[in-house]
N, C-alpha and C positions, 0 to 999 in steps of 0.2 A: 476273122482273118483266115487266110488260106496259105498253107505251105505247099509249094509245089516242089516235089521231089524230082531229082534228075532221073533220066531214063534208066541209068545203071544203079540206081539207089538200091541197097540191099534191104532185106526185112529187118536186120538189126539196125540200120540207120533210120528206118521209119520208126521202129520201136523206141529209139533214143529220143526222137522228137516228141512222140506221144508221152513218153515218161516225163520228160522235162516240162511239158504243158501241164500234165496232170499234177505233178508235184507243186506247180504254181497255182493250183486251185482251178484249172480249167478243165473243160471236157473236150474230147476230141472225136472225130469220126473219120475213118480212112476209106477212101474211094480208090480202088485199084483199076486203072485203065490199061489199055493195050500198050501205050507208050509211056505213060506217066502215072505216078501215085500222088493223089492230093490228100493232104491232111487238113481237115476243117477244124478250126478252133472256135470254141464257144466259151465266153467268160469275159474277163476284164482285159480288154485290148490294150490299154496302156501298160498293164503288167506284162503282157506278151511282148509288146515293143521292147521292154527293158531286157528281155531274155536274149541270149546269143544264138537265136535260131538260125539267122541268116549265114552264120559262119559254121554251122554244123556239117559234118560230112554227109553228102548225099542231097543236100538242100539246094535247089536251083534257084528258087525265088520265094519271097515272102510278100503277100499281097494283102493290103488292109482293104477289106470289102465294104464294110458298113461305114456310115457317116457317124462322127462323134455326135452325141446328144440326140441319137435317133428317136428316143422315146418322146422327146419334147419338139421334134421337128414337125413343121407343117405337113410335110409329105407323109408322115406316118398317121395322120388323122383320118378316120373314115367319114367324119362329119365336120361341117365348118365350126370353128371356135368363135364364140360370141362373147364379148366382154360388155357387161353392163356398166355404164358410168351415169349415175343419176337416172334420168329418164331416157338416156340415149343408148341404143345398142350399137356396138361397134364390131364389125366383122369384115373379113377379107373376102373379096368376091373370087 
């Protein structure tokens, strides 16, 4: 997930978001740009969705970036997955 802070967000408001996420067991990284500050969240997205981040002072937008179940999604595989059923190999082209 990514939290987009408003252009006028203070350091204290950014720190409040970081603290809330880290208290919930997540990790954060902060990227300060010329016009905006982005707080990247690493961890349990569902837990983050339950937090009141969107309503916090200074927060402009909360964006869910990754897909749910990304570890088992076909897009995350580097090689084709083949399932063997008896003598037949089944794979997606």
